[in-house]
C-alpha positions as a Markdown table, in Angstrom:
| # | Residue | x | y | z |
|---|---|---|---|---|
| 1 | Met | 0.0 | 0.0 | 0.0 |
| 2 | His | 1.7 | 3.1 | -1.1 |
| 3 | Cys | 0.5 | 6.7 | -1.4 |
| 4 | Thr | 2.3 | 9.3 | -3.5 |
| 5 | Gly | 1.6 | 12.8 | -4.7 |
| 6 | Ser | 2.1 | 13.6 | -8.4 |
| 7 | Met | 1.2 | 17.1 | -9.6 |
| 8 | Ala | 2.2 | 16.7 | -13.3 |
| 9 | Glu | 0.4 | 13.5 | -14.2 |
| 10 | Ile | -3.1 | 14.0 | -15.8 |
| 11 | Phe | -5.8 | 11.4 | -15.4 |
| 12 | Pro | -6.6 | 10.0 | -18.9 |
| 13 | Thr | -10.1 | 10.5 | -20.3 |
| 14 | Ile | -12.1 | 7.2 | -20.3 |
| 15 | Thr | -15.6 | 7.0 | -21.8 |
| 16 | Ala | -17.7 | 4.2 | -20.3 |
| 17 | Lys | -21.3 | 3.6 | -19.0 |
| 18 | Asn | -22.4 | 3.4 | -15.4 |
| 19 | Leu | -24.7 | 0.6 | -14.2 |
| 20 | Asn | -27.7 | 2.9 | -14.7 |
| 21 | Lys | -26.7 | 2.8 | -18.5 |
| 22 | Lys | -25.6 | 6.4 | -18.6 |
| 23 | Lys | -22.6 | 7.2 | -20.7 |
| 24 | Val | -19.9 | 9.0 | -18.7 |
| 25 | Ala | -16.5 | 10.6 | -19.4 |
| 26 | Ile | -14.0 | 10.2 | -16.6 |
| 27 | Pro | -12.8 | 12.6 | -15.2 |
| 28 | Asp | -14.4 | 15.2 | -17.5 |
| 29 | Asp | -18.0 | 14.8 | -16.4 |
| 30 | Phe | -17.0 | 15.3 | -12.7 |
| 31 | Ser | -16.2 | 19.0 | -12.8 |
| 32 | Glu | -17.9 | 20.5 | -9.8 |
| 33 | Lys | -15.7 | 18.9 | -7.1 |
| 34 | Asn | -12.6 | 16.7 | -6.9 |
| 35 | Leu | -12.9 | 13.1 | -7.9 |
| 36 | Ile | -11.8 | 9.9 | -6.1 |
| 37 | Val | -11.5 | 7.1 | -8.6 |
| 38 | Ile | -11.1 | 3.6 | -7.3 |
| 39 | Val | -10.0 | 1.2 | -10.1 |
| 40 | Ala | -10.5 | -2.5 | -9.8 |
| 41 | Phe | -9.4 | -5.3 | -12.2 |
| 42 | Gln | -10.6 | -8.5 | -10.6 |
| 43 | Arg | -14.0 | -9.6 | -9.3 |
| 44 | Trp | -12.5 | -10.3 | -5.9 |
| 45 | His | -11.4 | -6.7 | -5.7 |
| 46 | Gln | -15.0 | -5.7 | -4.9 |
| 47 | Asp | -14.4 | -6.2 | -1.1 |
| 48 | Leu | -11.4 | -3.8 | -1.3 |
| 49 | Val | -13.5 | -1.2 | -3.2 |
| 50 | Asp | -16.4 | -1.5 | -0.8 |
| 51 | Glu | -14.1 | -1.1 | 2.2 |
| 52 | Ser | -12.4 | 2.0 | 0.7 |
| 53 | Ile | -15.7 | 3.6 | -0.1 |
| 54 | Glu | -17.1 | 2.8 | 3.3 |
| 55 | Thr | -14.0 | 4.5 | 4.9 |
| 56 | Leu | -14.5 | 7.6 | 2.6 |
| 57 | Glu | -18.3 | 7.8 | 3.3 |
| 58 | Lys | -17.8 | 7.4 | 7.1 |
| 59 | Glu | -15.8 | 10.7 | 6.9 |
| 60 | Asn | -18.4 | 12.3 | 4.6 |
| 61 | Met | -15.9 | 12.6 | 1.8 |
| 62 | Asn | -18.8 | 12.2 | -0.6 |
| 63 | Asp | -20.0 | 15.7 | 0.5 |
| 64 | Asn | -17.1 | 17.4 | -1.2 |
| 65 | His | -15.8 | 14.8 | -3.6 |
| 66 | His | -17.2 | 12.6 | -6.3 |
| 67 | Ile | -16.4 | 9.0 | -5.4 |
| 68 | Ile | -16.6 | 6.4 | -8.2 |
| 69 | Glu | -15.5 | 2.9 | -8.7 |
| 70 | Val | -14.2 | 1.8 | -12.1 |
| 71 | Pro | -14.1 | -1.9 | -12.8 |
| 72 | Val | -11.7 | -2.2 | -15.8 |
| 73 | Ile | -12.5 | -5.2 | -18.0 |
| 74 | Lys | -10.9 | -6.3 | -21.2 |
| 75 | Gln | -12.7 | -5.5 | -24.4 |
| 76 | Phe | -15.5 | -7.8 | -25.2 |
| 77 | Ser | -18.1 | -8.0 | -28.0 |
| 78 | Lys | -21.1 | -5.8 | -27.5 |
| 79 | Leu | -23.3 | -8.8 | -26.6 |
| 80 | Arg | -20.9 | -10.0 | -23.9 |
| 81 | Arg | -20.6 | -6.5 | -22.5 |
| 82 | Met | -24.4 | -6.2 | -22.3 |
| 83 | Arg | -24.7 | -9.5 | -20.6 |
| 84 | Leu | -21.9 | -8.7 | -18.0 |
| 85 | Asp | -23.4 | -5.3 | -17.3 |
| 86 | Gly | -26.8 | -7.0 | -16.8 |
| 87 | Val | -25.3 | -9.4 | -14.3 |
| 88 | Met | -23.6 | -6.6 | -12.4 |
| 89 | Arg | -26.8 | -4.5 | -12.4 |
| 90 | Ala | -28.8 | -7.4 | -11.1 |
| 91 | Gly | -26.4 | -7.8 | -8.2 |
| 92 | Ile | -26.6 | -4.1 | -7.3 |
| 93 | Arg | -30.1 | -2.8 | -6.6 |
| 94 | Asp | -29.1 | 0.6 | -5.1 |
| 95 | Tyr | -29.4 | 3.5 | -7.6 |
| 96 | Asp | -26.6 | 5.5 | -6.1 |
| 97 | Ile | -24.2 | 2.6 | -6.2 |
| 98 | Arg | -25.1 | 1.9 | -9.8 |
| 99 | Gln | -24.6 | 5.5 | -10.6 |
| 100 | Arg | -21.0 | 5.6 | -9.2 |
| 101 | Thr | -20.0 | 2.2 | -10.7 |
| 102 | Ile | -18.7 | 2.9 | -14.2 |
| 103 | Thr | -17.6 | -0.2 | -16.1 |
| 104 | Ala | -14.7 | 0.5 | -18.5 |
| 105 | Tyr | -14.2 | -2.1 | -21.3 |
| 106 | Leu | -10.7 | -1.3 | -22.6 |
| 107 | Asp | -7.3 | -2.5 | -23.5 |
| 108 | Lys | -6.2 | -3.1 | -19.9 |
| 109 | Gln | -2.4 | -3.0 | -20.7 |
| 110 | Val | -2.7 | 0.4 | -22.4 |
| 111 | Phe | -4.9 | 1.7 | -19.5 |
| 112 | Arg | -2.4 | 0.5 | -16.9 |
| 113 | Ser | 0.6 | 1.9 | -18.6 |
| 114 | Ser | -1.2 | 5.3 | -19.0 |
| 115 | Leu | -1.5 | 5.4 | -15.2 |
| 116 | Asn | 1.8 | 3.6 | -14.3 |
| 117 | Ile | -0.2 | 0.8 | -12.7 |
| 118 | Pro | 2.3 | -2.1 | -12.3 |
| 119 | Asn | -0.1 | -5.0 | -12.1 |
| 120 | Glu | -3.7 | -6.1 | -11.4 |
| 121 | Asp | -3.0 | -7.6 | -8.0 |
| 122 | Thr | -5.0 | -5.0 | -6.0 |
| 123 | Val | -7.2 | -1.9 | -6.5 |
| 124 | Tyr | -5.6 | 1.5 | -7.2 |
| 125 | Trp | -7.1 | 4.8 | -6.3 |
| 126 | Phe | -6.6 | 8.3 | -7.5 |
| 127 | Leu | -7.5 | 11.8 | -6.2 |
| 128 | Val | -8.1 | 13.9 | -9.3 |
| 129 | Asp | -8.4 | 17.7 | -9.4 |
| 130 | His | -11.7 | 18.7 | -10.8 |
| 131 | Thr | -10.4 | 21.6 | -12.9 |
| 132 | Thr | -7.0 | 20.5 | -14.2 |
| 133 | Lys | -7.6 | 16.7 | -14.2 |
| 134 | Ala | -4.2 | 16.4 | -12.5 |
| 135 | Ile | -3.7 | 13.4 | -10.2 |
| 136 | Leu | -3.1 | 15.0 | -6.8 |
| 137 | Leu | -2.6 | 11.7 | -5.0 |
| 138 | Arg | -2.6 | 8.0 | -5.8 |
| 139 | Gly | -2.3 | 4.8 | -3.9 |
| 140 | Ser | -3.0 | 1.1 | -4.0 |
| 141 | Gly | -5.0 | -1.3 | -1.8 |
| 142 | Val | -7.7 | -0.3 | 0.7 |
| 143 | Ile | -7.6 | 3.4 | 1.6 |
| 144 | Thr | -6.3 | 3.6 | 5.2 |
| 145 | Ser | -7.1 | 6.3 | 7.7 |
| 146 | Glu | -3.6 | 7.8 | 7.2 |
| 147 | Gln | -4.2 | 8.0 | 3.4 |
| 148 | Leu | -7.7 | 9.5 | 4.1 |
| 149 | Gly | -5.9 | 12.3 | 6.0 |
| 150 | Gln | -3.6 | 12.8 | 3.0 |
| 151 | Ile | -6.6 | 12.9 | 0.7 |
| 152 | Lys | -8.2 | 15.5 | 2.9 |
| 153 | Ser | -5.2 | 17.7 | 3.1 |
| 154 | Ala | -4.4 | 17.5 | -0.6 |
| 155 | Ser | -8.0 | 18.5 | -1.3 |
| 156 | Leu | -7.8 | 21.4 | 1.1 |
| 157 | Lys | -4.7 | 22.8 | -0.6 |
| 158 | Ile | -6.6 | 23.0 | -3.8 |
| 159 | Ile | -9.8 | 24.5 | -2.2 |
| 160 | Arg | -7.9 | 27.4 | -0.5 |
């Protein structure tokens, strides 16, 4: 679990659909407040994502940040994508969770190298500035209370 700041790196634009079937551009469509993106690659990463989001929500981070989860899945045919999205939608009844879950079907290798993600062994999270799209902070694994403090202070520096 590491956590580093990186002012120069820009989060790449990804176009995908959330589980409410709305087309979304990440990070571009999240312009009113900073964005926390949690990227997952494996089905078993869901527990790590849920734990991180729970930590963020307990601290009311969703009041002044957009929080989204982005399962990154290899490119499939349209039919397989529709089927997989349907399975995920069926498993998630809550509108707000469906709204923040944005499934990205892309070339995983290209995506990972665009964000310097070394492997798919865990989840990766990014704090993205809402105006510049710069990655203010990044880390891997479940967000810890120490990292939560770093996210808060990185966001405060921008707000001031």
